[in-house]
C-alpha positions as CSV (number, residue, x, y, z in Angstrom):
1,R,21.9,27.1,-10.7
2,I,19.3,24.4,-9.9
3,N,19.4,21.2,-11.8
4,Q,16.2,20.9,-13.8
5,H,16.2,17.1,-13.7
6,L,16.4,15.9,-10.1
7,H,15.3,12.3,-9.2
8,I,12.8,12.1,-6.3
9,T,14.3,9.7,-3.8
10,F,11.1,7.8,-2.9
11,A,9.4,7.7,-6.3
12,N,10.6,5.4,-9.0
13,E,11.5,7.2,-12.3
14,A,10.0,10.5,-11.1
15,L,11.8,13.7,-12.0
16,R,11.5,17.3,-11.0
17,K,9.7,19.1,-13.8
18,E,11.1,22.3,-15.3
19,C,9.8,25.4,-13.6
20,E,10.5,29.1,-14.0
21,D,10.3,29.7,-10.3
22,N,13.5,28.2,-8.8
23,R,13.3,30.0,-5.5
24,I,13.6,27.7,-2.5
25,P,10.7,28.8,-0.1
26,L,11.5,29.7,3.4
27,F,9.8,28.1,6.4
28,E,8.1,31.5,7.1
29,D,6.7,31.5,3.6
30,L,5.0,28.2,4.2
31,L,3.5,29.5,7.5
32,K,2.1,32.6,5.6
33,E,0.8,30.7,2.6
34,F,-0.8,27.8,4.3
35,P,-2.1,29.0,7.7
36,Q,-4.5,26.1,8.2
37,V,-2.3,23.2,7.1
38,G,-0.8,21.1,9.8
39,L,3.0,20.8,9.6
40,N,5.3,18.0,10.7
41,L,8.8,19.4,11.3
42,D,11.9,17.2,11.2
43,L,14.8,19.3,12.6
44,K,17.8,17.7,11.0
45,S,20.6,19.7,12.7
46,G,21.4,23.1,14.1
47,G,21.1,22.6,17.8
48,P,19.6,25.1,20.2
49,E,19.8,28.1,17.8
50,L,17.7,26.3,15.1
51,V,15.1,25.2,17.7
52,E,14.9,28.7,19.0
53,K,14.4,30.3,15.6
54,V,11.8,27.7,14.6
55,H,10.0,28.2,17.8
56,E,9.9,32.0,17.3
57,L,8.2,31.5,13.9
58,I,5.7,28.9,15.3
59,S,4.8,31.3,18.0
60,K,4.6,34.4,15.7
61,Y,2.1,32.7,13.4
62,K,0.2,31.0,16.3
63,R,0.9,27.5,14.9
64,K,1.5,25.6,18.2
65,S,-1.7,23.6,17.8
66,K,-1.1,22.8,14.2
67,T,2.6,21.8,14.4
68,V,4.4,18.6,15.4
69,W,8.1,18.9,15.8
70,G,11.2,16.9,16.8
71,G,14.0,14.9,15.3
72,M,15.3,11.4,15.0
73,S,18.1,12.4,17.4
74,S,17.2,12.2,21.1
75,T,19.2,15.4,21.6
76,T,17.1,17.3,19.2
77,L,13.9,15.9,20.7
78,E,14.9,17.0,24.1
79,L,15.7,20.5,22.9
80,C,12.2,20.8,21.3
81,Y,10.4,19.4,24.3
82,N,12.3,21.6,26.8
83,R,11.8,24.7,24.8
84,D,8.0,24.4,24.8
85,H,6.0,21.5,26.3
86,S,2.8,22.8,24.6
87,I,4.0,21.8,21.0
88,P,3.4,18.1,20.2
89,I,6.5,16.0,19.6
90,Y,7.1,12.7,18.0
91,F,9.3,9.8,19.0
92,S,13.0,9.9,18.4
93,T,14.7,6.7,17.1
94,K,15.8,5.8,20.6
95,R,12.3,6.3,22.0
96,V,10.9,4.2,19.2
97,V,13.1,1.3,20.2
98,V,12.4,1.6,23.9
99,T,8.6,1.8,23.2
100,V,8.5,-1.2,21.0
101,L,10.6,-3.4,23.3
102,S,8.5,-2.2,26.3
103,F,5.3,-3.1,24.5
104,W,6.4,-6.6,23.7
105,T,7.7,-7.2,27.2
106,G,4.5,-6.0,28.8
107,L,6.1,-2.9,30.4
108,L,4.7,-0.1,28.3
109,A,1.4,-0.1,30.2
110,F,3.3,1.1,33.3
111,M,5.3,3.8,31.5
112,P,4.3,7.4,30.9
113,I,4.5,8.6,27.3
114,R,5.1,12.3,26.6
115,E,5.2,12.1,22.8
116,S,2.1,12.8,20.8
117,Y,2.8,11.0,17.5
118,F,4.4,7.6,16.7
119,E,6.2,8.1,13.3
120,L,8.0,5.2,11.6
121,P,9.5,4.4,8.2
122,Y,7.6,1.7,6.3
123,F,10.7,0.3,4.6
124,S,9.1,-2.5,2.6
125,H,6.9,0.0,0.8
126,F,9.5,2.6,-0.2
127,V,12.8,0.7,-0.6
128,H,11.8,-0.8,-3.9
129,L,10.9,2.7,-5.2
130,S,14.2,4.3,-4.2
131,S,17.9,4.3,-4.6
132,F,18.2,2.0,-1.5
133,E,16.9,-1.1,-3.2
134,N,20.2,-2.4,-4.5
135,R,22.0,-1.8,-1.2
136,L,19.8,-4.2,0.8
137,S,21.4,-7.6,1.4
138,P,19.2,-10.6,2.3
139,R,20.2,-10.0,5.9
140,L,19.0,-6.4,5.9
141,R,15.8,-7.5,4.3
142,F,15.3,-10.0,7.1
143,I,16.0,-7.3,9.7
144,T,13.5,-5.0,7.9
145,S,10.8,-7.8,8.1
146,V,11.4,-8.3,11.8
147,Y,11.3,-4.6,12.4
148,E,8.0,-4.1,10.7
149,G,6.5,-7.2,12.4
150,L,7.3,-5.6,15.8
151,A,7.0,-1.9,15.2
152,L,4.4,-1.6,12.5
153,N,2.2,-4.1,14.2
154,R,-1.5,-3.5,14.3
155,F,-1.7,-4.5,18.0
156,L,0.9,-1.9,19.0
157,I,-0.6,0.7,16.7
158,H,-4.1,0.1,18.2
159,Y,-2.7,0.1,21.7
160,L,-1.0,3.5,21.2
161,Q,-4.2,4.8,19.6
162,R,-6.1,4.0,22.7
163,R,-3.6,6.0,24.6
164,G,-4.2,8.9,22.3
165,I,-1.1,8.5,20.2
166,P,-1.7,8.1,16.4
167,T,0.8,6.3,14.2
168,W,2.1,7.8,10.9
169,A,4.1,5.9,8.4
170,F,6.7,7.4,5.9
171,V,7.7,7.9,3.1
172,L,4.8,6.4,1.1
173,N,4.0,7.6,-2.4
174,T,1.8,4.9,-4.0
175,E,-1.8,3.8,-3.5
176,E,-0.5,0.3,-2.6
177,S,1.5,1.6,0.2
178,W,-1.3,3.9,1.5
179,H,-3.7,1.0,1.6
180,A,-1.1,-1.1,3.5
181,A,-0.5,1.6,6.1
182,F,-4.1,2.6,6.7
183,S,-5.2,-1.1,6.9
184,K,-2.8,-1.6,9.7
185,G,-4.4,1.2,11.6
186,C,-2.0,4.1,10.8
187,A,-3.7,7.4,11.3
188,G,-1.7,9.2,8.6
189,V,1.2,8.9,6.1
190,H,4.0,11.2,5.0
191,T,4.1,11.6,1.3
192,D,5.8,13.6,-1.4
193,F,2.5,13.7,-3.3
194,P,-0.1,15.3,-1.1
195,S,-2.4,16.1,-4.0
196,K,-2.5,12.4,-5.1
197,L,-3.0,11.4,-1.4
198,R,-6.0,13.8,-1.2
199,V,-7.6,12.2,-4.3
200,F,-6.9,8.7,-2.8
201,L,-8.6,9.6,0.4
202,D,-11.6,11.1,-1.4
203,E,-11.9,7.8,-3.3
204,N,-11.4,5.7,-0.1
205,P,-13.6,7.4,2.6
206,Q,-13.0,4.5,4.9
207,Y,-9.6,5.9,5.6
208,V,-10.5,9.5,6.0
209,F,-10.8,9.2,9.7
210,N,-9.4,6.6,12.0
211,E,-10.9,6.9,15.5
212,G,-11.3,10.6,15.0
213,V,-7.8,11.4,13.7
214,S,-7.4,13.3,10.4
215,L,-5.1,11.5,8.0
216,L,-3.8,14.0,5.5
217,S,-0.2,15.0,6.2
218,I,2.7,16.4,4.3
219,R,6.4,16.2,4.7
220,D,8.5,19.1,5.9
221,E,12.2,18.9,6.8
222,L,14.4,21.7,8.2
């Protein structure tokens, strides 16, 4: 039985509404229902078997050009990349750290980058809307501030954009957070409210394209 009142992690006081259809959709259902929508896949676990099954479906529905996949784990990222170099990948946590440090030490200009998307959590814009707020000590808040100053920095974002790598921020569910991300140069955001984001973009055409990169994205996790 599915609980009819589930809190949404990154949206303050938001609840899942009652619905007669409680079936959890399969990944293949999404591929069938939304053939033209780009998907960003975060493979949480499962190892080589999961990567292989996801790849089979991506190939079956000819979605290689409309899919970005990977994982926060370097192991998962390597599995995805080694399985099919033609499907874009995003930076793992380790690669984010290496890239940020390399940029600020001047070494990134001499390093090849195989990833296609730079995706980062925008902590200051979702922590206060989530269950994480009360867990952050002053020290962690300071670390968050330093992290955003280095990683979500407009100079780094613009540098990566010039190398053909757009930056996406997550998980952002308010207009304030969308303004903040796009004004830094982010090419897209991950959100739990794609319909609201679509309205926001229609009302703010200055954000619809950032150096030719489409902004609208949704969140999918496997």
